[in-house]
C-alpha positions as CSV (number, residue, x, y, z in Angstrom):
1,M,0.1,0.3,0.1
2,T,1.8,3.4,-1.0
3,I,1.9,6.4,1.7
4,T,-1.3,7.9,0.1
5,E,-4.0,5.5,0.3
6,R,-2.5,4.0,3.7
7,L,-3.4,8.7,4.6
8,S,-6.7,8.5,2.5
9,R,-7.8,5.3,4.4
10,N,-6.9,6.3,8.0
11,R,-8.4,9.7,6.9
12,S,-11.1,8.2,6.1
13,E,-11.4,6.3,9.3
14,L,-11.2,8.8,11.9
15,E,-13.8,11.2,9.9
16,G,-15.6,8.4,10.7
17,K,-14.9,8.3,14.4
18,L,-15.3,11.7,15.2
19,R,-18.8,11.6,13.5
20,E,-20.0,8.8,15.4
21,L,-18.1,9.6,18.8
22,L,-19.6,13.8,18.3
23,A,-22.6,13.0,16.3
24,K,-22.7,15.8,14.5
25,P,-21.0,16.4,11.0
26,V,-17.1,16.8,11.3
27,F,-15.2,16.9,8.1
28,I,-11.1,15.6,7.9
29,V,-10.3,17.6,4.3
30,E,-6.9,17.2,3.5
31,M,-4.1,14.2,5.6
32,D,-0.6,15.4,5.4
33,A,2.4,13.6,6.4
34,F,5.6,16.0,6.8
35,A,9.5,16.6,8.0
36,L,10.6,20.0,8.8
37,P,13.9,21.2,8.4
38,C,14.0,21.4,12.4
39,G,13.8,17.5,11.8
40,C,10.2,18.0,13.5
41,K,8.1,14.9,11.8
42,G,4.4,13.7,11.6
43,I,1.0,15.0,10.3
44,T,-1.9,17.6,10.1
45,I,-5.3,16.7,9.9
46,N,-6.9,19.1,8.9
47,T,-10.5,19.8,10.2
48,R,-13.6,22.0,10.0
49,G,-17.1,21.2,12.2
50,L,-14.6,20.1,15.3
51,Q,-15.0,22.6,18.1
52,Y,-13.1,23.7,21.5
53,D,-15.9,22.4,24.1
54,D,-15.2,18.9,21.6
55,L,-11.8,19.0,22.5
56,E,-12.6,19.3,26.4
57,I,-15.7,17.0,26.7
58,F,-14.3,14.0,24.2
59,E,-10.2,14.5,25.2
60,E,-10.2,11.3,25.8
61,H,-11.4,9.7,22.9
62,I,-10.3,12.2,20.5
63,K,-6.7,11.3,22.1
64,K,-7.5,7.4,22.1
65,D,-8.3,7.7,17.6
66,L,-5.6,10.6,17.2
67,E,-2.8,7.5,18.8
68,E,-4.2,5.2,17.2
69,T,-4.3,7.1,13.7
70,S,-0.9,8.1,14.4
71,E,0.7,4.4,14.8
72,R,-1.2,2.8,11.7
73,L,0.7,5.4,10.1
74,E,3.9,4.3,12.3
75,I,4.5,8.1,14.1
76,E,5.1,7.7,17.0
77,P,2.3,9.6,19.4
78,S,4.2,11.8,21.8
79,F,3.0,14.8,20.9
80,L,-0.7,15.4,20.0
81,F,-2.3,19.0,20.0
82,A,-4.8,20.8,18.2
83,R,-4.3,24.6,16.6
84,L,-7.5,26.5,17.3
85,V,-8.4,29.6,14.9
86,P,-7.4,32.5,17.2
87,G,-10.4,34.4,18.8
88,T,-12.6,31.4,17.8
89,A,-13.8,28.0,19.1
90,E,-12.6,26.6,15.7
91,V,-10.2,24.1,15.9
92,A,-8.5,24.2,12.5
93,S,-6.5,20.8,12.7
94,L,-5.5,17.9,15.1
95,N,-1.1,16.8,15.2
96,S,0.3,14.1,15.6
97,R,4.2,15.1,15.9
98,V,7.8,13.5,16.9
99,L,9.2,16.8,18.5
100,C,13.2,17.3,17.3
101,N,15.3,18.6,20.6
102,R,14.9,22.1,19.7
103,C,11.2,22.5,19.8
104,Y,11.1,19.6,22.3
105,I,12.8,21.6,24.9
106,D,10.3,25.3,23.4
107,F,7.1,22.8,24.3
108,A,8.3,21.0,27.5
109,R,9.2,24.3,28.8
110,G,5.4,25.4,29.0
111,S,2.6,24.6,31.1
112,G,-0.9,23.2,31.1
113,K,-3.2,22.4,28.1
114,R,-2.9,25.8,26.3
115,P,1.2,27.0,26.2
116,R,0.0,29.5,23.5
117,P,-3.4,30.6,22.6
118,D,-3.5,28.7,19.9
119,I,-2.5,25.3,20.7
120,Y,-4.3,22.8,23.1
121,I,-2.5,19.7,23.8
122,L,-3.9,16.9,24.1
123,N,-0.4,14.9,24.9
124,L,3.4,15.6,25.2
125,T,5.4,12.7,26.3
126,R,8.0,14.0,28.2
127,R,11.6,12.5,27.7
128,E,13.9,11.7,30.6
């Protein structure tokens, strides 16, 4: 199976799980795999219809579904987060990222679920 076929299958499965969980139309308009110049790598899942309140209420379920999607794509789900549209309750994307050392230090210094106004952390696995 090609990477694009795997992304497509996982996009569809996650969208179905979110729709079933939230009982409303949630769309995953795009799922991308990425590798950044700094060394971070992972997936970005662009969403429509997912709200900040959904994250707070169904956090454990969404986290579990995002972990499973990451693992099926062979991405360690060590940093899971949602990117929010600033000034709104709209979730722009769900993300699973393997952090490079520099970015890990930046996020590990922060505390709480919202280290920045546009980020809602679902999981940050601490390194030893």
